[in-house]
C-alpha positions as CSV (number, residue, x, y, z in Angstrom):
1,M,14.1,2.9,15.4
2,K,15.1,5.9,12.9
3,S,13.1,9.2,13.6
4,Y,11.6,11.1,10.7
5,N,10.2,14.6,10.6
6,L,6.6,13.9,10.0
7,K,5.5,17.4,9.4
8,K,8.4,18.0,6.9
9,M,7.5,14.9,5.1
10,Q,4.0,16.0,4.8
11,K,5.0,19.4,3.2
12,K,7.3,17.6,0.8
13,V,4.7,15.0,-0.2
14,K,2.1,17.2,-0.5
15,K,4.0,19.3,-3.4
16,Y,3.5,16.2,-5.5
17,M,0.1,15.3,-5.1
18,D,-3.3,16.5,-6.1
19,E,-5.8,17.7,-3.5
20,D,-7.6,14.2,-3.4
21,R,-4.4,12.3,-3.3
22,Y,-3.0,14.3,-0.3
23,A,-6.3,13.7,1.4
24,H,-6.3,10.0,0.6
25,T,-2.7,10.0,2.0
26,M,-3.7,11.5,5.3
27,G,-6.5,9.1,5.8
28,V,-4.2,6.6,4.9
29,M,-1.4,8.0,7.4
30,Y,-3.9,8.2,10.4
31,M,-5.6,4.8,9.6
32,C,-1.9,3.2,9.8
33,A,-1.3,4.6,13.1
34,A,-4.6,3.9,14.7
35,L,-4.1,0.1,13.4
36,A,-0.6,0.2,14.6
37,M,-1.7,1.0,18.0
38,V,-3.9,-1.7,18.1
39,H,-1.8,-4.2,16.8
40,G,1.5,-3.3,18.8
41,E,3.4,-2.0,15.4
42,D,5.9,0.8,15.7
43,L,4.1,3.9,15.4
44,M,6.5,6.0,13.6
45,S,7.1,3.5,10.8
46,A,3.4,2.8,10.5
47,Q,2.9,6.9,9.7
48,V,5.8,6.8,7.4
49,A,4.9,4.0,5.7
50,G,1.2,5.3,5.3
51,L,2.3,8.9,4.3
52,L,4.7,8.1,1.7
53,H,2.8,4.8,0.3
54,D,1.4,6.8,-2.9
55,C,4.3,9.2,-3.0
56,A,4.9,8.2,-7.0
57,K,1.0,8.2,-7.6
58,C,0.7,11.4,-9.1
59,M,3.7,11.2,-11.5
60,P,3.2,10.8,-15.4
61,N,3.1,7.4,-16.5
62,D,5.5,7.8,-19.0
63,K,7.9,9.9,-16.6
64,K,7.3,6.5,-13.9
65,L,8.7,4.2,-16.7
66,K,11.7,6.7,-17.5
67,V,12.6,6.8,-14.0
68,C,12.1,3.5,-13.1
69,L,14.2,2.4,-16.5
70,K,17.0,4.9,-15.5
71,N,17.4,3.4,-11.7
72,K,17.2,-0.1,-13.1
73,I,13.9,-1.0,-11.5
74,A,12.6,-3.9,-12.5
75,I,9.2,-4.1,-14.5
76,S,7.1,-6.8,-15.3
77,E,5.2,-7.7,-18.1
78,T,1.9,-6.6,-16.5
79,E,3.7,-3.4,-15.5
80,K,5.0,-2.6,-18.9
81,K,1.4,-2.6,-20.3
82,N,-0.2,-0.7,-17.3
83,L,2.4,1.7,-16.2
84,F,0.0,3.0,-13.4
85,L,1.1,-0.1,-11.4
86,L,4.5,1.1,-11.3
87,H,3.6,3.5,-8.5
88,A,4.2,1.3,-5.5
89,K,7.7,-0.1,-6.6
90,L,8.7,3.5,-7.6
91,G,7.4,4.9,-4.3
92,A,9.3,2.8,-2.5
93,Y,12.4,3.8,-4.5
94,L,11.7,7.4,-3.7
95,A,10.8,6.8,-0.2
96,H,14.5,5.5,0.0
97,K,16.2,8.2,-2.4
98,K,14.2,11.3,-1.6
99,Y,12.7,10.6,1.8
100,G,15.7,9.1,3.2
101,V,13.9,6.0,4.2
102,N,16.6,3.0,4.9
103,D,14.2,0.8,7.0
104,D,13.3,-2.4,4.6
105,D,10.0,-2.9,6.2
106,I,8.8,0.6,5.2
107,L,10.1,0.1,2.1
108,N,8.3,-3.2,1.4
109,A,5.0,-2.0,3.0
110,I,5.0,0.9,0.4
111,R,6.1,-1.6,-2.6
112,Y,3.4,-3.9,-1.7
113,H,0.6,-1.9,-0.7
114,T,-1.4,-2.6,-4.1
115,T,-0.6,-6.4,-4.6
116,G,-0.1,-7.7,-1.2
117,R,2.2,-10.8,-1.1
118,P,2.4,-14.2,0.9
119,S,4.2,-13.9,4.2
120,M,3.6,-9.9,4.7
121,S,4.9,-8.5,7.9
122,K,2.8,-6.7,10.3
123,L,3.7,-3.5,8.9
124,E,3.3,-4.6,5.6
125,K,-0.4,-5.6,6.3
126,I,-1.2,-2.5,8.0
127,V,-0.8,-0.2,5.1
128,Y,-2.3,-2.7,2.5
129,I,-5.3,-2.7,4.9
130,A,-5.4,1.2,5.9
131,D,-5.1,2.0,2.1
132,Y,-8.4,-0.2,1.5
133,I,-10.4,1.1,4.5
134,E,-9.3,4.9,5.1
135,P,-12.5,7.0,6.0
136,L,-12.7,8.4,2.3
137,R,-13.1,5.2,0.7
138,T,-16.7,4.2,0.0
139,K,-17.2,1.6,-2.9
140,A,-16.0,-1.7,-1.7
141,S,-19.0,-3.8,-0.9
142,N,-17.9,-5.3,2.3
143,L,-16.5,-1.8,3.8
144,P,-18.1,-1.8,7.2
145,M,-17.3,-5.4,8.1
146,I,-13.6,-5.1,6.9
147,R,-13.1,-1.9,8.7
148,K,-13.8,-3.6,11.9
149,M,-12.4,-6.8,11.2
150,A,-9.1,-4.7,10.8
151,F,-8.8,-3.8,14.4
152,S,-9.0,-7.5,15.4
153,N,-7.6,-9.8,13.0
154,L,-4.8,-8.6,10.1
155,D,-4.7,-11.8,8.5
156,E,-8.7,-12.2,8.2
157,T,-8.8,-8.8,6.8
158,M,-6.1,-9.6,4.3
159,Y,-8.0,-12.4,3.4
160,L,-11.4,-10.8,2.6
161,I,-9.7,-7.5,0.9
162,L,-7.9,-9.9,-1.4
163,R,-10.9,-11.8,-2.1
164,D,-12.8,-9.0,-2.6
165,T,-10.5,-7.5,-4.8
166,L,-10.1,-10.4,-7.1
167,E,-13.6,-10.7,-7.6
168,Y,-14.0,-7.1,-8.4
169,L,-11.5,-7.3,-11.2
170,D,-12.7,-10.1,-12.5
171,E,-16.2,-8.5,-12.7
172,T,-14.7,-5.2,-14.4
173,S,-11.9,-7.0,-16.3
174,D,-9.2,-4.7,-14.9
175,V,-5.9,-5.2,-14.7
176,L,-4.7,-7.9,-12.3
177,D,-1.1,-8.1,-11.1
178,P,-0.3,-11.9,-10.8
179,L,1.2,-11.3,-7.2
180,T,-2.7,-10.5,-5.9
181,K,-3.7,-13.9,-6.9
182,I,-0.4,-15.6,-5.3
183,A,-1.2,-13.3,-2.1
184,Y,-4.6,-14.3,-2.1
185,K,-3.9,-18.0,-2.3
186,Y,-1.5,-17.7,0.4
187,Y,-4.2,-15.9,2.8
188,Q,-6.6,-18.4,1.9
189,K,-4.6,-21.4,2.7
190,E,-3.9,-19.6,6.2
191,K,-6.9,-19.3,7.0
192,R,-7.9,-23.1,6.4
193,E,-5.1,-23.9,8.2
194,K,-6.4,-22.2,11.2
């Protein structure tokens, strides 16, 4: 496992984020570390993925599009209509190019931290969940129960978060990436089969 200089990465990431996004990012990184310890995941990988998960979030949307097009990063129809959704896949690209991350598991954890996907690795689940439950998050309806579940069952937690996310997006008519629904159906099926 490659070693990373987290302090150096933190300083670099902080330059590209506003204060609130950086506070959220640090919360996600620490939550990733806690979940990694409980679930037997590599601690360094979890911290790096948590630290870099939103590394493209504060980039203006038109610049996100420009960087994706320049570097031939595939853009879905949903992303074309909602450029803010590009931050996850662009973040994976930047983690590789700008921060020297070559580990596919870390890059996938960054890429899928907003949508989820079927058959996620343990690290991918940890980052997805940590982003949802980090200490500064307060708005999700089942947050106390989900926070507790995260430390005992990652798959059940994925199911609950995806379910609540879909319910929220249905109520608010916010944008839904189709991959979120696919991920939900996968974890719903997993839950039924257990």
